[in-house]
N, C-alpha and C positions, 0 to 999 in steps of 0.2 A: 620752314623759317630759315631764313641765310643769314650768317654774321659776318659783320663789316668789322674787321679790325680799324681802330683811329691810328694817325700817327706811325710810328716806324713799329708798330707791333705785328704779331707773325700768328695766327691761328696754326696749329700742328694738331694730328692725330699718330699718336704712337703707334709704332709698328710691332707686332706680335712678336715677344721673344721665342725663342727656340724651347721647348718643354724636356728636350734629351741632350743629356752632357755629351761631348766629346768620345768619353767614357763608357757612353751608353746608359750613364743611371738617369733615371725619369725623376724631374723635379718637381716636387708638391706645388702648387699655387701659391701659398704663400712664403716657400721658399727660393721661388725664381726674383730674380732683381728686374727692376723694373727697365726695359731700355731705354737708351739714349740715342734710338733711333728714329726718326717721324717722318711723315710727310706731310710737306705745306698743303692746305687746305684753304687756306684763305690770306690774303696780305693787305697790309695798310699802306696808305698813298704816300707814305713818307713824312719826313717832317723837318723843320727847320732848326739848326743850333747855333747861335752866336752868329747869326745873319747869314750861315750857309747850308745850302740843302743838304740834308740825308738823304740821298737815294735809296731805295729800296734793291737789294743785290741777290733776293731769292724770288720765286714766282711760285705758282698752282701746280701742284704736283712734284715740284722738286723733294729728292729723299735727303734728309739734314742729320746732323748730329749735333745734339744739345747741350747744353751745360747740365748737370746733374741736378741741381736744386734750383732749377731756372723757372720761370713763369707761376701762372696760375692755372690750377686743374679746374673744371666746369664739364658740366654735364647737360646737354641741350637733348632734347628728346631721344632719350636713351643712348646716346653716344658721348663718348669721354673724349675733349680735347684738353687743349694748354694754349696757353695765350701767354707770349711772351715777346718781349723787347729782339729786335734784331741783333742787338749787340750780343745778347745770350747764345744765338747759333755760332759755331764751331768752324763746323765747315759743310759742304754740299758734296752729297756720295754720287760716286758717277761709276 
């Protein structure tokens, strides 16, 4: 199954967070903070707002940093994804 976001929405998959702190402490699964880094897996076509075209600035495969409470979490075929608006993306990681 493919997922195709509409408008200015983007589908992302969270990158795994580290399980060991810099000090060498191993974190339990519940103690770990969800990472705000993700990989873009699908991009919508863009949209129009007030007569102006809003172009998509990210592409599939980009690593991004997104707002902490942004988007909607969905689970498809055993995989967890987040669907969010492009405006909730803070930066592209290079």
